[in-house]
Backbone as XML, in Angstrom:
<?xml version="1.0"?>
<chain id="A" units="angstrom">
  <residue number="1" name="MET">
    <atom name="N" x="6.221" y="18.519" z="3.539"/>
    <atom name="CA" x="5.283" y="19.565" z="3.252"/>
    <atom name="C" x="4.347" y="19.077" z="2.148"/>
  </residue>
  <residue number="2" name="GLY">
    <atom name="N" x="3.085" y="19.046" z="2.414"/>
    <atom name="CA" x="2.109" y="18.580" z="1.443"/>
    <atom name="C" x="1.202" y="17.517" z="2.024"/>
  </residue>
  <residue number="3" name="TYR">
    <atom name="N" x="0.731" y="16.621" z="1.176"/>
    <atom name="CA" x="-0.235" y="15.602" z="1.551"/>
    <atom name="C" x="0.386" y="14.226" z="1.351"/>
  </residue>
  <residue number="4" name="PHE">
    <atom name="N" x="0.378" y="13.401" z="2.379"/>
    <atom name="CA" x="0.994" y="12.069" z="2.363"/>
    <atom name="C" x="2.488" y="12.131" z="2.036"/>
  </residue>
  <residue number="5" name="THR">
    <atom name="N" x="3.191" y="13.082" z="2.592"/>
    <atom name="CA" x="4.633" y="13.189" z="2.368"/>
    <atom name="C" x="5.392" y="12.596" z="3.551"/>
  </residue>
  <residue number="6" name="THR">
    <atom name="N" x="6.558" y="12.006" z="3.252"/>
    <atom name="CA" x="7.395" y="11.417" z="4.290"/>
    <atom name="C" x="8.849" y="11.769" z="4.032"/>
  </residue>
  <residue number="7" name="ALA">
    <atom name="N" x="9.476" y="12.421" z="4.988"/>
    <atom name="CA" x="10.913" y="12.693" z="4.953"/>
    <atom name="C" x="11.493" y="12.020" z="6.191"/>
  </residue>
  <residue number="8" name="SER">
    <atom name="N" x="11.976" y="10.796" z="6.022"/>
    <atom name="CA" x="12.342" y="9.978" z="7.178"/>
    <atom name="C" x="13.836" y="9.914" z="7.476"/>
  </residue>
  <residue number="9" name="ALA">
    <atom name="N" x="14.662" y="10.393" z="6.586"/>
    <atom name="CA" x="16.109" y="10.302" z="6.808"/>
    <atom name="C" x="16.683" y="11.663" z="7.194"/>
  </residue>
  <residue number="10" name="GLU">
    <atom name="N" x="17.884" y="11.639" z="7.712"/>
    <atom name="CA" x="18.565" y="12.861" z="8.125"/>
    <atom name="C" x="18.684" y="13.833" z="6.952"/>
  </residue>
  <residue number="11" name="ALA">
    <atom name="N" x="18.289" y="15.074" z="7.180"/>
    <atom name="CA" x="18.386" y="16.172" z="6.217"/>
    <atom name="C" x="17.659" y="15.884" z="4.910"/>
  </residue>
  <residue number="12" name="SER">
    <atom name="N" x="16.590" y="15.102" z="4.950"/>
    <atom name="CA" x="15.807" y="14.815" z="3.744"/>
    <atom name="C" x="14.608" y="15.756" z="3.659"/>
  </residue>
  <residue number="13" name="THR">
    <atom name="N" x="14.104" y="15.949" z="2.416"/>
    <atom name="CA" x="12.991" y="16.856" z="2.182"/>
    <atom name="C" x="11.976" y="16.193" z="1.263"/>
  </residue>
  <residue number="14" name="ALA">
    <atom name="N" x="10.700" y="16.261" z="1.627"/>
    <atom name="CA" x="9.618" y="15.734" z="0.793"/>
    <atom name="C" x="8.551" y="16.804" z="0.642"/>
  </residue>
  <residue number="15" name="MET">
    <atom name="N" x="8.186" y="17.097" z="-0.608"/>
    <atom name="CA" x="7.187" y="18.126" z="-0.892"/>
    <atom name="C" x="6.237" y="17.631" z="-1.972"/>
  </residue>
  <residue number="16" name="GLY">
    <atom name="N" x="4.951" y="17.931" z="-1.824"/>
    <atom name="CA" x="3.978" y="17.583" z="-2.846"/>
    <atom name="C" x="2.935" y="16.617" z="-2.346"/>
  </residue>
  <residue number="17" name="TYR">
    <atom name="N" x="2.588" y="15.631" z="-3.180"/>
    <atom name="CA" x="1.566" y="14.645" z="-2.852"/>
    <atom name="C" x="2.169" y="13.247" z="-2.940"/>
  </residue>
  <residue number="18" name="SER">
    <atom name="N" x="2.083" y="12.496" z="-1.872"/>
    <atom name="CA" x="2.547" y="11.112" z="-1.820"/>
    <atom name="C" x="4.027" y="10.989" z="-2.199"/>
  </residue>
  <residue number="19" name="THR">
    <atom name="N" x="4.851" y="11.850" z="-1.629"/>
    <atom name="CA" x="6.290" y="11.816" z="-1.892"/>
    <atom name="C" x="7.024" y="11.223" z="-0.693"/>
  </residue>
  <residue number="20" name="THR">
    <atom name="N" x="8.137" y="10.536" z="-0.978"/>
    <atom name="CA" x="8.928" y="9.913" z="0.076"/>
    <atom name="C" x="10.405" y="10.201" z="-0.141"/>
  </residue>
  <residue number="21" name="ALA">
    <atom name="N" x="11.042" y="10.778" z="0.854"/>
    <atom name="CA" x="12.489" y="10.990" z="0.852"/>
    <atom name="C" x="13.050" y="10.187" z="2.017"/>
  </residue>
  <residue number="22" name="SER">
    <atom name="N" x="13.571" y="8.998" z="1.713"/>
    <atom name="CA" x="14.052" y="8.110" z="2.773"/>
    <atom name="C" x="15.567" y="7.942" z="2.776"/>
  </residue>
  <residue number="23" name="GLY">
    <atom name="N" x="16.242" y="8.492" z="1.784"/>
    <atom name="CA" x="17.699" y="8.425" z="1.755"/>
    <atom name="C" x="18.305" y="9.618" z="2.477"/>
  </residue>
  <residue number="24" name="LEU">
    <atom name="N" x="19.486" y="9.440" z="3.048"/>
    <atom name="CA" x="20.173" y="10.555" z="3.706"/>
    <atom name="C" x="20.348" y="11.712" z="2.727"/>
  </residue>
  <residue number="25" name="TYR">
    <atom name="N" x="20.017" y="12.909" z="3.145"/>
    <atom name="CA" x="20.165" y="14.126" z="2.344"/>
    <atom name="C" x="19.411" y="14.059" z="1.014"/>
  </residue>
  <residue number="26" name="SER">
    <atom name="N" x="18.331" y="13.316" z="0.953"/>
    <atom name="CA" x="17.568" y="13.154" z="-0.285"/>
    <atom name="C" x="16.437" y="14.171" z="-0.385"/>
  </residue>
  <residue number="27" name="THR">
    <atom name="N" x="15.947" y="14.366" z="-1.631"/>
    <atom name="CA" x="14.857" y="15.297" z="-1.891"/>
    <atom name="C" x="13.849" y="14.650" z="-2.830"/>
  </residue>
  <residue number="28" name="ALA">
    <atom name="N" x="12.573" y="14.686" z="-2.464"/>
    <atom name="CA" x="11.485" y="14.188" z="-3.309"/>
    <atom name="C" x="10.451" y="15.293" z="-3.449"/>
  </residue>
  <residue number="29" name="MET">
    <atom name="N" x="10.129" y="15.649" z="-4.695"/>
    <atom name="CA" x="9.178" y="16.724" z="-4.952"/>
    <atom name="C" x="8.233" y="16.326" z="-6.074"/>
  </residue>
  <residue number="30" name="GLY">
    <atom name="N" x="6.967" y="16.679" z="-5.942"/>
    <atom name="CA" x="6.002" y="16.424" z="-7.002"/>
    <atom name="C" x="4.887" y="15.504" z="-6.572"/>
  </residue>
  <residue number="31" name="TYR">
    <atom name="N" x="4.547" y="14.550" z="-7.447"/>
    <atom name="CA" x="3.450" y="13.612" z="-7.209"/>
    <atom name="C" x="3.988" y="12.189" z="-7.259"/>
  </residue>
  <residue number="32" name="SER">
    <atom name="N" x="3.845" y="11.464" z="-6.178"/>
    <atom name="CA" x="4.240" y="10.056" z="-6.092"/>
    <atom name="C" x="5.712" y="9.848" z="-6.472"/>
  </residue>
  <residue number="33" name="THR">
    <atom name="N" x="6.586" y="10.644" z="-5.884"/>
    <atom name="CA" x="8.021" y="10.524" z="-6.134"/>
    <atom name="C" x="8.706" y="9.872" z="-4.938"/>
  </residue>
  <residue number="34" name="THR">
    <atom name="N" x="9.810" y="9.160" z="-5.217"/>
    <atom name="CA" x="10.559" y="8.489" z="-4.162"/>
    <atom name="C" x="12.047" y="8.724" z="-4.355"/>
  </residue>
  <residue number="35" name="ALA">
    <atom name="N" x="12.699" y="9.250" z="-3.333"/>
    <atom name="CA" x="14.152" y="9.411" z="-3.314"/>
    <atom name="C" x="14.678" y="8.570" z="-2.160"/>
  </residue>
  <residue number="36" name="SER">
    <atom name="N" x="15.104" y="7.349" z="-2.469"/>
    <atom name="CA" x="15.534" y="6.429" z="-1.415"/>
    <atom name="C" x="17.044" y="6.267" z="-1.329"/>
  </residue>
  <residue number="37" name="GLY">
    <atom name="N" x="17.762" y="6.692" z="-2.347"/>
    <atom name="CA" x="19.218" y="6.627" z="-2.289"/>
    <atom name="C" x="19.779" y="7.807" z="-1.524"/>
  </residue>
  <residue number="38" name="SER">
    <atom name="N" x="20.923" y="7.636" z="-0.887"/>
    <atom name="CA" x="21.525" y="8.768" z="-0.183"/>
    <atom name="C" x="21.936" y="9.832" z="-1.198"/>
  </residue>
  <residue number="39" name="ARG">
    <atom name="N" x="21.668" y="11.079" z="-0.862"/>
    <atom name="CA" x="21.949" y="12.229" z="-1.723"/>
    <atom name="C" x="21.243" y="12.124" z="-3.083"/>
  </residue>
  <residue number="40" name="SER">
    <atom name="N" x="20.071" y="11.507" z="-3.112"/>
    <atom name="CA" x="19.312" y="11.362" z="-4.353"/>
    <atom name="C" x="18.235" y="12.432" z="-4.463"/>
  </residue>
  <residue number="41" name="THR">
    <atom name="N" x="17.768" y="12.656" z="-5.710"/>
    <atom name="CA" x="16.728" y="13.641" z="-5.974"/>
    <atom name="C" x="15.708" y="13.054" z="-6.939"/>
  </residue>
  <residue number="42" name="ALA">
    <atom name="N" x="14.434" y="13.142" z="-6.589"/>
    <atom name="CA" x="13.341" y="12.707" z="-7.461"/>
    <atom name="C" x="12.355" y="13.856" z="-7.590"/>
  </residue>
  <residue number="43" name="MET">
    <atom name="N" x="12.086" y="14.264" z="-8.833"/>
    <atom name="CA" x="11.183" y="15.380" z="-9.078"/>
    <atom name="C" x="10.254" y="15.047" z="-10.232"/>
  </residue>
  <residue number="44" name="GLY">
    <atom name="N" x="8.989" y="15.428" z="-10.110"/>
    <atom name="CA" x="8.047" y="15.233" z="-11.199"/>
    <atom name="C" x="6.873" y="14.372" z="-10.818"/>
  </residue>
  <residue number="45" name="TYR">
    <atom name="N" x="6.515" y="13.450" z="-11.714"/>
    <atom name="CA" x="5.352" y="12.583" z="-11.540"/>
    <atom name="C" x="5.801" y="11.131" z="-11.579"/>
  </residue>
  <residue number="46" name="ASN">
    <atom name="N" x="5.613" y="10.422" z="-10.485"/>
    <atom name="CA" x="5.949" y="9.004" z="-10.378"/>
    <atom name="C" x="7.409" y="8.729" z="-10.767"/>
  </residue>
  <residue number="47" name="THR">
    <atom name="N" x="8.321" y="9.465" z="-10.169"/>
    <atom name="CA" x="9.749" y="9.281" z="-10.419"/>
    <atom name="C" x="10.400" y="8.592" z="-9.224"/>
  </residue>
  <residue number="48" name="THR">
    <atom name="N" x="11.485" y="7.850" z="-9.499"/>
    <atom name="CA" x="12.193" y="7.131" z="-8.447"/>
    <atom name="C" x="13.694" y="7.298" z="-8.619"/>
  </residue>
  <residue number="49" name="ALA">
    <atom name="N" x="14.360" y="7.754" z="-7.570"/>
    <atom name="CA" x="15.820" y="7.820" z="-7.518"/>
    <atom name="C" x="16.247" y="6.925" z="-6.365"/>
  </residue>
  <residue number="50" name="SER">
    <atom name="N" x="16.681" y="5.711" z="-6.694"/>
    <atom name="CA" x="16.911" y="4.710" z="-5.653"/>
    <atom name="C" x="18.376" y="4.442" z="-5.339"/>
  </residue>
  <residue number="51" name="ALA">
    <atom name="N" x="19.278" y="4.999" z="-6.100"/>
    <atom name="CA" x="20.699" y="4.730" z="-5.868"/>
    <atom name="C" x="21.403" y="5.962" z="-5.302"/>
  </residue>
  <residue number="52" name="GLU">
    <atom name="N" x="22.592" y="5.759" z="-4.799"/>
    <atom name="CA" x="23.388" y="6.848" z="-4.240"/>
    <atom name="C" x="23.631" y="7.932" z="-5.292"/>
  </residue>
  <residue number="53" name="ALA">
    <atom name="N" x="23.388" y="9.173" z="-4.916"/>
    <atom name="CA" x="23.634" y="10.349" z="-5.756"/>
    <atom name="C" x="22.931" y="10.265" z="-7.108"/>
  </residue>
  <residue number="54" name="SER">
    <atom name="N" x="21.774" y="9.631" z="-7.163"/>
    <atom name="CA" x="21.022" y="9.519" z="-8.413"/>
    <atom name="C" x="19.978" y="10.622" z="-8.511"/>
  </residue>
  <residue number="55" name="THR">
    <atom name="N" x="19.572" y="10.931" z="-9.762"/>
    <atom name="CA" x="18.591" y="11.976" z="-10.014"/>
    <atom name="C" x="17.572" y="11.485" z="-11.033"/>
  </residue>
  <residue number="56" name="ALA">
    <atom name="N" x="16.293" y="11.614" z="-10.706"/>
    <atom name="CA" x="15.209" y="11.264" z="-11.628"/>
    <atom name="C" x="14.278" y="12.460" z="-11.740"/>
  </residue>
  <residue number="57" name="MET">
    <atom name="N" x="14.068" y="12.931" z="-12.972"/>
    <atom name="CA" x="13.208" y="14.093" z="-13.194"/>
    <atom name="C" x="12.313" y="13.833" z="-14.394"/>
  </residue>
  <residue number="58" name="GLY">
    <atom name="N" x="11.051" y="14.175" z="-14.259"/>
    <atom name="CA" x="10.125" y="14.031" z="-15.370"/>
    <atom name="C" x="8.893" y="13.242" z="-15.019"/>
  </residue>
  <residue number="59" name="TYR">
    <atom name="N" x="8.507" y="12.343" z="-15.915"/>
    <atom name="CA" x="7.261" y="11.586" z="-15.829"/>
    <atom name="C" x="7.590" y="10.107" z="-15.968"/>
  </residue>
  <residue number="60" name="PHE">
    <atom name="N" x="7.361" y="9.330" z="-14.931"/>
    <atom name="CA" x="7.682" y="7.897" z="-14.909"/>
    <atom name="C" x="9.162" y="7.629" z="-15.198"/>
  </residue>
  <residue number="61" name="THR">
    <atom name="N" x="10.049" y="8.356" z="-14.546"/>
    <atom name="CA" x="11.486" y="8.142" z="-14.729"/>
    <atom name="C" x="12.067" y="7.397" z="-13.532"/>
  </residue>
  <residue number="62" name="THR">
    <atom name="N" x="13.131" y="6.622" z="-13.795"/>
    <atom name="CA" x="13.791" y="5.848" z="-12.749"/>
    <atom name="C" x="15.302" y="5.972" z="-12.892"/>
  </residue>
  <residue number="63" name="ALA">
    <atom name="N" x="15.966" y="6.349" z="-11.811"/>
    <atom name="CA" x="17.426" y="6.367" z="-11.754"/>
    <atom name="C" x="17.841" y="5.366" z="-10.684"/>
  </residue>
  <residue number="64" name="SER">
    <atom name="N" x="18.272" y="4.181" z="-11.122"/>
    <atom name="CA" x="18.618" y="3.118" z="-10.178"/>
    <atom name="C" x="20.106" y="2.794" z="-10.160"/>
  </residue>
  <residue number="65" name="GLY">
    <atom name="N" x="20.865" y="3.409" z="-11.042"/>
    <atom name="CA" x="22.310" y="3.217" z="-11.030"/>
    <atom name="C" x="22.973" y="4.278" z="-10.168"/>
  </residue>
  <residue number="66" name="SER">
    <atom name="N" x="24.008" y="3.902" z="-9.457"/>
    <atom name="CA" x="24.721" y="4.860" z="-8.621"/>
    <atom name="C" x="25.228" y="6.024" z="-9.470"/>
  </residue>
  <residue number="67" name="ARG">
    <atom name="N" x="24.972" y="7.242" z="-9.020"/>
    <atom name="CA" x="25.374" y="8.482" z="-9.691"/>
    <atom name="C" x="24.765" y="8.641" z="-11.088"/>
  </residue>
  <residue number="68" name="SER">
    <atom name="N" x="23.602" y="8.046" z="-11.302"/>
    <atom name="CA" x="22.935" y="8.119" z="-12.602"/>
    <atom name="C" x="21.907" y="9.242" z="-12.636"/>
  </residue>
  <residue number="69" name="THR">
    <atom name="N" x="21.519" y="9.637" z="-13.875"/>
    <atom name="CA" x="20.507" y="10.662" z="-14.076"/>
    <atom name="C" x="19.540" y="10.210" z="-15.162"/>
  </residue>
  <residue number="70" name="ALA">
    <atom name="N" x="18.246" y="10.270" z="-14.873"/>
    <atom name="CA" x="17.194" y="9.972" z="-15.848"/>
    <atom name="C" x="16.283" y="11.183" z="-15.945"/>
  </residue>
  <residue number="71" name="MET">
    <atom name="N" x="16.080" y="11.667" z="-17.175"/>
    <atom name="CA" x="15.242" y="12.841" z="-17.389"/>
    <atom name="C" x="14.314" y="12.592" z="-18.570"/>
  </residue>
  <residue number="72" name="GLY">
    <atom name="N" x="13.065" y="13.038" z="-18.451"/>
    <atom name="CA" x="12.134" y="12.944" z="-19.565"/>
    <atom name="C" x="10.903" y="12.143" z="-19.245"/>
  </residue>
  <residue number="73" name="TYR">
    <atom name="N" x="10.460" y="11.356" z="-20.224"/>
    <atom name="CA" x="9.243" y="10.555" z="-20.109"/>
    <atom name="C" x="9.590" y="9.073" z="-20.198"/>
  </residue>
  <residue number="74" name="ASN">
    <atom name="N" x="9.309" y="8.333" z="-19.133"/>
    <atom name="CA" x="9.510" y="6.888" z="-19.100"/>
    <atom name="C" x="10.955" y="6.496" z="-19.439"/>
  </residue>
  <residue number="75" name="THR">
    <atom name="N" x="11.906" y="7.134" z="-18.790"/>
    <atom name="CA" x="13.320" y="6.821" z="-18.993"/>
    <atom name="C" x="13.868" y="6.088" z="-17.772"/>
  </residue>
  <residue number="76" name="THR">
    <atom name="N" x="14.901" y="5.268" z="-17.999"/>
    <atom name="CA" x="15.522" y="4.501" z="-16.922"/>
    <atom name="C" x="17.037" y="4.570" z="-17.046"/>
  </residue>
  <residue number="77" name="ALA">
    <atom name="N" x="17.700" y="5.045" z="-16.001"/>
    <atom name="CA" x="19.160" y="5.071" z="-15.938"/>
    <atom name="C" x="19.592" y="4.058" z="-14.886"/>
  </residue>
  <residue number="78" name="SER">
    <atom name="N" x="20.001" y="2.875" z="-15.337"/>
    <atom name="CA" x="20.315" y="1.793" z="-14.401"/>
    <atom name="C" x="21.802" y="1.492" z="-14.294"/>
  </residue>
  <residue number="79" name="ASP">
    <atom name="N" x="22.607" y="2.051" z="-15.166"/>
    <atom name="CA" x="24.047" y="1.804" z="-15.122"/>
    <atom name="C" x="24.750" y="2.865" z="-14.283"/>
  </residue>
  <residue number="80" name="TYR">
    <atom name="N" x="25.932" y="2.538" z="-13.801"/>
    <atom name="CA" x="26.734" y="3.464" z="-12.999"/>
    <atom name="C" x="27.018" y="4.734" z="-13.808"/>
  </residue>
  <residue number="81" name="ALA">
    <atom name="N" x="26.739" y="5.880" z="-13.224"/>
    <atom name="CA" x="27.016" y="7.196" z="-13.810"/>
    <atom name="C" x="26.403" y="7.375" z="-15.196"/>
  </residue>
  <residue number="82" name="SER">
    <atom name="N" x="25.289" y="6.720" z="-15.474"/>
    <atom name="CA" x="24.646" y="6.851" z="-16.781"/>
    <atom name="C" x="23.770" y="8.097" z="-16.831"/>
  </residue>
  <residue number="83" name="LEU">
    <atom name="N" x="23.594" y="8.616" z="-18.048"/>
    <atom name="CA" x="22.735" y="9.764" z="-18.304"/>
    <atom name="C" x="21.759" y="9.364" z="-19.398"/>
  </residue>
  <residue number="84" name="VAL">
    <atom name="N" x="20.472" y="9.386" z="-19.078"/>
    <atom name="CA" x="19.451" y="9.013" z="-20.047"/>
    <atom name="C" x="18.453" y="10.159" z="-20.144"/>
  </residue>
  <residue number="85" name="ILE">
    <atom name="N" x="18.254" y="10.656" z="-21.371"/>
    <atom name="CA" x="17.381" y="11.806" z="-21.612"/>
    <atom name="C" x="16.421" y="11.461" z="-22.744"/>
  </residue>
  <residue number="86" name="GLY">
    <atom name="N" x="15.201" y="11.953" z="-22.666"/>
    <atom name="CA" x="14.243" y="11.782" z="-23.755"/>
    <atom name="C" x="12.997" y="11.064" z="-23.320"/>
  </residue>
  <residue number="87" name="GLN">
    <atom name="N" x="12.548" y="10.138" z="-24.166"/>
    <atom name="CA" x="11.364" y="9.352" z="-23.830"/>
    <atom name="C" x="11.586" y="7.898" z="-24.226"/>
  </residue>
  <residue number="88" name="TYR">
    <atom name="N" x="11.078" y="7.003" z="-23.402"/>
    <atom name="CA" x="11.183" y="5.556" z="-23.614"/>
    <atom name="C" x="12.626" y="5.084" z="-23.797"/>
  </residue>
  <residue number="89" name="ASN">
    <atom name="N" x="13.576" y="5.734" z="-23.175"/>
    <atom name="CA" x="14.981" y="5.355" z="-23.282"/>
    <atom name="C" x="15.457" y="4.725" z="-21.989"/>
  </residue>
  <residue number="90" name="SER">
    <atom name="N" x="16.508" y="3.914" z="-22.104"/>
    <atom name="CA" x="17.121" y="3.313" z="-20.927"/>
    <atom name="C" x="18.616" y="3.189" z="-21.154"/>
  </residue>
  <residue number="91" name="SER">
    <atom name="N" x="19.365" y="2.944" z="-20.104"/>
    <atom name="CA" x="20.804" y="2.756" z="-20.217"/>
    <atom name="C" x="21.084" y="1.630" z="-21.196"/>
  </residue>
  <residue number="92" name="GLY">
    <atom name="N" x="21.989" y="1.889" z="-22.138"/>
    <atom name="CA" x="22.353" y="0.879" z="-23.114"/>
    <atom name="C" x="21.469" y="0.853" z="-24.344"/>
  </residue>
  <residue number="93" name="SER">
    <atom name="N" x="20.429" y="1.679" z="-24.408"/>
    <atom name="CA" x="19.565" y="1.686" z="-25.587"/>
    <atom name="C" x="20.129" y="2.614" z="-26.649"/>
  </residue>
  <residue number="94" name="SER">
    <atom name="N" x="19.642" y="2.475" z="-27.849"/>
    <atom name="CA" x="20.047" y="3.357" z="-28.935"/>
    <atom name="C" x="18.820" y="3.716" z="-29.753"/>
  </residue>
  <residue number="95" name="VAL">
    <atom name="N" x="18.957" y="4.731" z="-30.592"/>
    <atom name="CA" x="17.847" y="5.199" z="-31.404"/>
    <atom name="C" x="18.020" y="4.682" z="-32.827"/>
  </residue>
  <residue number="96" name="THR">
    <atom name="N" x="16.972" y="4.125" z="-33.396"/>
    <atom name="CA" x="16.990" y="3.656" z="-34.771"/>
    <atom name="C" x="15.756" y="4.192" z="-35.480"/>
  </residue>
  <residue number="97" name="ASN">
    <atom name="N" x="15.973" y="5.075" z="-36.462"/>
    <atom name="CA" x="14.873" y="5.645" z="-37.242"/>
    <atom name="C" x="13.772" y="6.229" z="-36.369"/>
  </residue>
  <residue number="98" name="ASN">
    <atom name="N" x="14.155" y="6.987" z="-35.370"/>
    <atom name="CA" x="13.171" y="7.572" z="-34.475"/>
    <atom name="C" x="13.595" y="8.993" z="-34.139"/>
  </residue>
  <residue number="99" name="ALA">
    <atom name="N" x="12.898" y="9.958" z="-34.670"/>
    <atom name="CA" x="13.263" y="11.356" z="-34.469"/>
    <atom name="C" x="12.781" y="11.912" z="-33.147"/>
  </residue>
  <residue number="100" name="THR">
    <atom name="N" x="11.998" y="11.158" z="-32.394"/>
    <atom name="CA" x="11.446" y="11.694" z="-31.154"/>
    <atom name="C" x="12.131" y="11.167" z="-29.909"/>
  </residue>
  <residue number="101" name="SER">
    <atom name="N" x="13.108" y="10.295" z="-30.044"/>
    <atom name="CA" x="13.803" y="9.738" z="-28.881"/>
    <atom name="C" x="15.291" y="10.005" z="-28.978"/>
  </residue>
  <residue number="102" name="PHE">
    <atom name="N" x="15.945" y="10.043" z="-27.819"/>
    <atom name="CA" x="17.371" y="10.334" z="-27.764"/>
    <atom name="C" x="17.980" y="9.637" z="-26.571"/>
  </residue>
  <residue number="103" name="SER">
    <atom name="N" x="19.147" y="9.044" z="-26.747"/>
    <atom name="CA" x="19.842" y="8.391" z="-25.643"/>
    <atom name="C" x="21.325" y="8.674" z="-25.739"/>
  </residue>
  <residue number="104" name="THR">
    <atom name="N" x="21.963" y="9.005" z="-24.617"/>
    <atom name="CA" x="23.404" y="9.247" z="-24.622"/>
    <atom name="C" x="24.189" y="7.997" z="-24.310"/>
  </residue>
  <residue number="105" name="SER">
    <atom name="N" x="23.505" y="6.895" z="-24.071"/>
    <atom name="CA" x="24.189" y="5.643" z="-23.722"/>
    <atom name="C" x="24.853" y="5.033" z="-24.933"/>
  </residue>
</chain>
């Protein structure tokens, strides 16, 4: 549903502009989002959920680890079952003297 949307896998859903849901039971919503992992979800602007059961939400977020979640601005969850929240964070990163970023890794 939308413009340049593709839902190519079984029970997948794509909504918005230039969204792709190619994983089984995946959902892609927003602008230029891709949900290619099975049971993955990508929502927001230029987000990618490429691993099994991964979730990417926000702006330029990537969830590439199996069962991982990335939320916020420019975050990357690449480790298995990792949770990354905030901005400019990635799996395995930490915060040093920065009140505007947060990482649970």
